[in-house]
C-alpha positions in Angstrom: -0.1 -0.1 -0.1 2.9 2.5 0.9 4.6 1.6 -2.2 1.3 2.0 -4.2 0.8 6.0 -2.6 4.4 7.3 -3.1 3.6 6.2 -6.8 0.5 7.7 -7.0 2.5 11.0 -5.6 4.9 10.7 -8.0 2.4 10.1 -10.8 1.1 13.7 -9.7 3.6 15.3 -9.0 5.1 14.3 -12.7 1.1 16.2 -14.2 2.1 18.7 -12.0 5.7 19.0 -13.3 4.3 19.0 -16.8 1.8 21.4 -17.0 3.9 23.5 -15.5 6.0 23.3 -18.8 3.3 23.5 -21.1 1.6 26.6 -19.5 5.6 28.8 -19.3 5.7 27.5 -23.1 2.2 28.8 -23.8 3.2 32.4 -22.4 6.4 33.8 -23.8 8.5 37.3 -22.8 9.3 39.8 -25.4 11.1 43.2 -24.6 11.5 46.3 -26.8 13.9 48.7 -25.2 12.9 51.6 -27.7 14.2 55.3 -28.5 12.9 58.2 -30.2 15.1 61.4 -30.4 15.4 64.7 -28.5 11.4 63.2 -27.2 11.3 63.4 -23.5 8.3 62.6 -21.1 6.3 61.4 -24.6 3.7 59.0 -24.0 4.4 56.1 -26.5 1.8 53.3 -27.4 1.8 49.7 -28.5 -1.4 48.2 -29.8 -2.4 44.9 -31.1 -3.7 44.6 -34.5 -7.4 41.9 -33.8 -8.2 41.8 -37.5 -7.0 43.1 -40.7 -10.5 43.5 -42.0 -11.2 46.6 -40.0 -7.7 46.9 -38.4 -8.9 47.7 -35.2 -7.1 48.0 -32.5 -6.2 47.4 -29.1 -3.6 49.1 -26.3 -1.6 47.0 -24.9 0.7 49.6 -23.0 2.2 53.1 -22.2 5.2 53.9 -21.6 6.2 57.4 -21.4 9.3 58.7 -22.4 12.8 59.4 -19.9 14.6 62.2 -20.2 16.6 59.9 -22.7 13.6 59.6 -24.5 13.5 56.1 -24.1 10.4 53.7 -23.1 10.2 49.8 -23.3 7.4 47.8 -23.5 7.0 43.6 -22.2 5.0 41.6 -23.8 3.6 38.2 -22.9 2.2 36.1 -25.9 2.2 32.9 -28.2 2.5 33.4 -31.6 4.5 36.2 -34.2 1.1 38.5 -34.7 1.6 42.4 -36.1 1.7 45.2 -33.5 0.9 49.5 -33.9 3.4 51.7 -31.6 1.8 55.1 -31.2 3.4 58.2 -30.3 2.1 61.5 -31.3 -0.2 61.7 -34.5 2.5 59.0 -36.1 2.6 55.6 -35.8 5.1 52.7 -37.4 4.1 49.0 -37.7 7.0 45.5 -36.5 6.1 42.0 -35.9 6.5 40.4 -32.3 8.2 36.8 -32.4 8.0 35.0 -29.3 10.9 34.8 -26.9 12.5 37.7 -28.9 13.8 41.0 -28.2 14.2 44.2 -30.1 16.0 46.9 -30.3 14.2 50.5 -32.0 15.2 54.7 -32.9 12.0 55.9 -33.9 13.8 59.2 -35.5 13.3 62.4 -34.5 12.7 64.2 -37.7 9.8 61.6 -38.3 7.7 62.5 -35.3 6.7 66.2 -36.8 3.8 67.6 -36.1 0.9 67.0 -38.6 -2.7 68.0 -38.8 -3.8 64.7 -39.3 -4.5 63.2 -36.0 -5.3 59.6 -38.0 -1.5 59.7 -38.4 1.1 59.5 -41.1 3.6 56.2 -40.9 7.1 56.3 -39.9 10.4 55.4 -40.0 11.6 52.6 -38.0 15.0 51.4 -37.5 15.8 48.0 -35.7 19.1 47.6 -34.0 21.1 44.2 -34.5 18.3 42.4 -35.2 18.5 38.8 -35.5 19.3 36.9 -38.8 16.2 35.1 -37.8 13.5 37.2 -36.7 10.5 37.5 -38.6 10.8 41.4 -39.4 14.4 40.8 -40.6 13.1 37.7 -43.1 9.6 40.0 -44.3 12.1 42.9 -44.8 14.9 41.3 -47.3 12.5 39.4 -49.4 10.1 42.5 -49.5 13.1 43.7 -50.7 14.3 41.5 -53.0 10.9 41.5 -54.3 10.6 45.4 -55.2 14.3 44.9 -56.5 13.3 42.7 -59.4 9.8 43.5 -60.1 11.0 46.8 -60.9 13.4 45.2 -63.3 10.8 42.8 -64.8 7.8 45.1 -65.0 9.1 47.3 -67.8 9.4 44.0 -70.0 6.0 43.6 -69.9 5.5 44.8 -72.8 8.6 45.4 -73.6 9.3 41.6 -74.3 6.6 39.7 -72.7 8.7 36.6 -73.3 11.8 37.8 -71.1 9.2 39.1 -69.0 7.6 36.0 -68.3 11.0 33.8 -68.6 12.1 36.7 -65.5 8.6 36.1 -63.2 9.0 31.8 -63.6 13.2 32.5 -63.2 12.4 34.7 -59.8 9.8 32.6 -58.8 11.6 29.2 -58.7 14.5 31.5 -56.8 12.2 32.1 -54.1 11.4 28.5 -53.8 15.1 27.3 -53.6 15.8 30.0 -51.2 13.4 29.8 -48.5 12.7 25.8 -48.8 14.2 25.2 -45.5 13.0 28.0 -43.8 10.7 26.7 -41.1 8.6 29.5 -39.6 4.8 28.9 -41.7 4.3 32.7 -40.8 6.7 33.4 -42.9 6.8 31.0 -46.0 2.7 31.6 -45.7 3.7 35.0 -46.4 5.7 34.8 -49.5 2.8 32.7 -50.3 0.5 35.2 -50.3 2.7 38.4 -51.5 3.3 36.9 -54.8 0.0 36.0 -55.3 -1.4 39.8 -54.8 1.8 40.6 -56.7 3.0 38.4 -59.5 -0.1 36.2 -59.9 -2.0 39.0 -60.9 -0.3 40.3 -63.3 -1.7 39.2 -66.6 0.6 38.1 -68.8 0.3 34.5 -71.3 0.5 31.4 -68.5 -0.2 33.7 -65.8 -2.7 31.1 -63.4 -5.9 31.3 -64.3 -8.4 31.7 -61.9 -9.5 28.2 -61.3 -5.9 27.7 -60.1 -5.6 30.9 -57.9 -8.4 29.9 -56.7 -7.5 26.3 -55.6 -4.2 27.3 -54.7 -4.8 30.1 -52.2 -8.2 29.9 -51.2 -9.8 26.7 -51.0 -8.5 24.0 -48.7 -6.4 26.6 -46.9 -6.5 27.4 -43.0 -7.1 31.0 -43.1 -4.9 33.3 -41.7 -6.4 35.6 -39.4 -3.4 37.0 -37.9 -1.6 37.2 -41.0 -2.0 40.8 -42.7 -0.9 38.9 -46.1 -3.2 36.4 -46.5 -5.8 39.2 -45.3 -4.9 41.3 -48.2 -4.7 38.3 -50.4 -8.5 37.7 -49.5 -9.5 40.6 -49.9 -8.6 41.3 -53.1 -9.3 38.1 -54.1 -13.7 38.9 -53.0 -13.1 42.2 -53.7 -17.0 43.5 -55.6 -17.8 39.2 -55.3 -21.5 39.8 -55.3 -21.0 40.3 -58.5 -18.8 37.5 -60.1 -21.3 34.9 -58.3 -24.4 32.5 -60.5 -27.0 34.3 -61.0 -29.1 32.4 -58.0 -26.2 32.9 -55.7 -26.7 36.7 -56.4 -30.8 36.2 -56.2 -30.1 34.5 -53.0 -28.1 37.2 -51.7 -29.8 39.7 -52.7 -32.3 38.8 -50.5 -30.0 37.8 -47.5 -29.0 41.9 -47.4 -32.4 42.5 -47.7 -34.0 40.7 -45.3 -31.1 41.6 -42.7 -31.0 37.3 -42.9 -27.1 36.5 -42.0 -28.4 32.4 -42.7 -29.9 33.3 -45.9 -26.8 35.8 -46.5 -24.3 32.7 -46.2 -26.7 30.8 -48.3 -26.7 32.4 -51.6 -22.8 32.5 -51.2 -22.4 28.4 -50.5 -24.4 27.8 -54.0 -21.3 29.6 -56.1 -18.4 27.5 -56.1 -16.0 30.4 -55.3 -17.4 29.8 -51.8 -16.2 27.1 -49.9 -17.5 26.5 -47.2 -19.8 27.9 -44.0 -16.2 30.0 -42.4 -15.7 31.8 -45.9 -18.5 32.3 -46.8 -19.1 34.3 -42.9 -16.0 36.0 -43.9 -17.2 37.4 -47.7 -20.6 38.2 -45.8 -18.9 40.8 -43.5 -16.2 41.5 -46.2 -20.3 42.8 -48.8 -21.9 44.1 -45.5 -18.5 46.9 -45.5 -18.5 47.3 -49.1 -22.1 48.1 -48.9 -22.6 49.9 -46.2 -20.9 53.2 -47.0 -23.3 53.9 -50.3 -27.1 53.1 -48.8 -28.1 51.3 -51.5 -29.1 48.3 -49.1 -31.4 49.8 -45.6 -28.3 49.8 -43.6 -30.2 48.5 -40.0 -30.1 45.3 -42.4 -26.9 44.7 -42.8 -26.0 46.2 -39.0 -28.5 43.1 -37.9 -26.3 40.8 -39.8 -23.1 41.6 -38.6 -25.1 41.9 -35.0 -26.5 38.1 -35.7 -22.5 36.7 -36.4 -20.7 38.6 -34.1 -23.5 36.6 -31.2 -24.2 33.4 -33.0 -21.2 32.5 -35.7 -19.5 29.1 -35.1 -16.2 30.8 -35.4 -14.6 32.9 -33.1 -12.5 34.5 -34.9 -15.1 36.1 -37.3 -17.6 36.7 -34.5 -14.5 38.7 -33.7 -14.3 40.6 -37.0 -18.1 41.0 -36.7 -17.9 43.1 -33.6 -15.0 45.2 -34.4 -17.2 46.0 -38.1 -20.0 46.6 -35.5 -18.6 49.4 -34.0 -17.3 50.8 -36.9 -21.3 51.3 -37.9 -21.3 53.8 -35.1 -19.6 56.1 -35.3 -21.8 58.8 -34.1 -22.7 61.7 -36.8 -25.0 65.4 -36.7 -28.6 64.5 -35.5 -27.1 61.7 -33.5 -27.9 61.9 -28.8 -23.6 62.6 -27.6 -23.5 58.8 -25.1 -21.7 60.2 -21.8 -17.9 61.0 -22.8 -16.4 61.6 -19.4 -13.5 64.4 -20.0 -12.3 64.2 -16.0 -13.7 62.8 -12.4 -16.3 65.5 -12.0 -17.1 66.5 -16.4 -18.7 65.1 -19.1 -18.5 66.5 -22.6 -21.6 68.7 -23.2 -23.2 70.8 -21.4 -27.4 70.5 -20.2 -29.2 73.8 -20.8 -26.7 75.5 -23.2 -25.2 75.4 -26.8 -21.7 73.4 -26.7 -19.1 74.4 -29.0 -16.3 71.9 -28.6 -12.9 72.8 -29.6 -10.5 69.4 -30.6 -6.8 71.0 -31.7 -2.7 69.9 -31.7 -0.9 72.9 -28.7 2.1 72.1 -31.2 0.5 72.6 -34.3 1.5 76.3 -35.9 -2.3 76.2 -37.2 -3.3 76.3 -33.8 -1.9 79.9 -32.4 -4.3 81.7 -34.7 -7.0 79.5 -34.1 -6.6 80.2 -30.8 -6.7 84.0 -31.1 -9.8 83.8 -33.3 -11.6 81.6 -31.0 -10.6 83.8 -27.9 -12.5 87.0 -30.8 -15.6 85.1 -30.5 -15.6 83.4 -26.9 -15.3 87.7 -26.0 -18.4 87.9 -28.2 -20.1 84.5 -26.9 -19.3 83.1 -24.1 -21.7 84.4 -21.7 -24.4 82.9 -24.0 -22.5 79.9 -25.2 -20.1 77.3 -24.1 -16.6 76.8 -25.2 -14.9 74.0 -24.3 -11.1 72.6 -25.9 -9.7 69.7 -25.9 -5.6 68.8 -26.8 -4.1 65.6 -27.7 -2.4 65.1 -24.4 1.5 65.6 -25.9 5.0 66.8 -24.0 7.7 68.2 -26.0 11.0 69.7 -24.6 10.5 72.9 -25.3 6.9 73.8 -24.9 7.2 77.7 -25.1 4.5 77.4 -28.5 2.1 75.0 -26.8 2.4 77.9 -23.6 1.8 81.0 -26.5 -1.7 78.3 -27.9 -2.8 78.0 -24.1 -2.0 81.6 -23.0 -5.2 82.6 -25.5 -7.6 79.8 -23.9 -9.9 81.5 -21.5 -12.2 78.5 -21.2 -11.8 75.1 -19.9 -9.1 73.1 -22.0 -9.1 69.4 -21.0 -5.1 67.1 -21.8 -6.3 64.0 -23.0 -4.0 60.9 -24.7 -4.0 59.1 -27.6 -6.0 56.0 -26.2 -9.1 58.2 -24.6 -12.1 56.7 -26.3 -13.0 60.3 -27.1 -11.1 60.3 -30.5 -12.7 57.1 -31.4 -16.3 57.8 -30.7 -16.5 61.1 -32.5 -14.2 60.2 -35.3 -12.1 62.9 -35.2 -9.7 62.7 -38.5 -7.4 66.8 -38.7 -6.5 69.1 -36.2 -8.6 71.5 -34.9 -11.6 69.9 -35.4 -14.9 71.9 -34.2 -18.3 70.2 -32.6 -21.3 71.7 -31.6 -23.6 70.5 -29.1 -27.6 71.7 -28.7 -28.8 72.2 -24.9 -30.8 68.6 -25.8 -27.3 66.9 -26.1 -27.7 66.1 -29.4 -24.6 66.7 -32.2 -25.7 69.6 -34.3 -23.3 70.0 -36.5 -20.0 67.7 -36.7 -17.9 68.5 -38.3 -19.1 72.5 -37.3 -17.9 75.6 -38.9 -14.3 77.1 -37.0 -13.5 80.1 -36.1 -11.0 81.2 -39.3 -13.0 81.6 -42.3 -13.4 77.8 -44.6 -12.7 77.9 -48.4 -16.3 78.8 -49.0 -15.7 82.1 -46.5 -17.5 80.8 -44.2 -16.9 80.7 -39.8 -18.9 79.8 -37.2 -19.9 83.3 -36.3 -23.2 83.4 -38.2 -24.1 80.0 -36.4 -23.7 81.8 -33.1 -25.5 84.9 -34.1 -28.3 82.9 -34.9 -28.0 80.3 -31.4 -28.4 83.8 -29.3 -30.8 86.4 -31.7 
């Protein structure tokens, strides 16, 4: 009995040790040591890209640069994924590989203030990047691809035979170069980049639509975290509703009009271009994303389909896509009720019983100085009857002189909010300066509203204010 009990305890210890090893394998540690030249006390944000249909992002970490402009991120993850780093109103993207270390530099000239809040992609410099790292391999392959295609494309019309020979040779060379690579992520990246670039060029002997479907779509696992796959997938199925057989088109049309997700999927699978339900749902979401802005189909019905898939799809990744797409549909517009948006612990956006004029700005943008002076003149005239609020992007520079000159003109409440604050996304702030006008019942009257300085039609908000107070 004693021996049996000891064996049982030993068996339990082995099981626990095995589980421990599995847990330590699942979660890995990746470090980013970054530096932003001439940056001091500025927030740097790391976002994970949730999906490559909507490009929705989730904040992972934030770090304020120190006196030397340095920042640090430590990420737990178990698969290679693409991430976004944002600073001020610029961004850069990189892949993070499990159990890796990255040293990166963002040059100071890349973070100059620009008037577009949505951001401009900036240069990212890697230091001592491992040759086996996914970033190194992708950058090397795409540089090679760009060089080859720059030369080959000149031959496409001038000498078609040489062009075809060159394309075929390049594809063979790529296969030989990377045939021993063990990274399925990188191998699939190559496959779908070549599919979107080379195999989409029309030339004698190029793959037919059926061949491309068989090689890139049919029987292939959907690579939800591979940007190259989604680039190819979206390109292949763009405008798909017009490419399907008449029976499929008829059922799809009814499904969209009725807001019926099952009917839409059934119609899609009536055509051989849609091999299974998982792809049918994904293509359905692509169709909805294309059709929603056109407003040819009831937007409420499109929303109904998306919400149904968000709750009922049998594929978790499709649920995430549907949820993120639903969020895109609910961007506020003029005439909508203003939801509660906190500006601080004591105050929300909007003022019941009074018109509120909201000014969004970048305190380091040279245009902000002229705007703040014009706003001050309006405030002196209408401030007793219209509530003024200014909201700026929270960022700091070593030299705060210009920011201080802008803020000196603002005599009404001003709030400094970070990039990850929900106000930017909820109100779809895309440029600076930006204005909205909220009425006394907390309905958005104008978004965007006119500014204090003349626009291209020589109009300002002054006439609106005059009409409000008269």
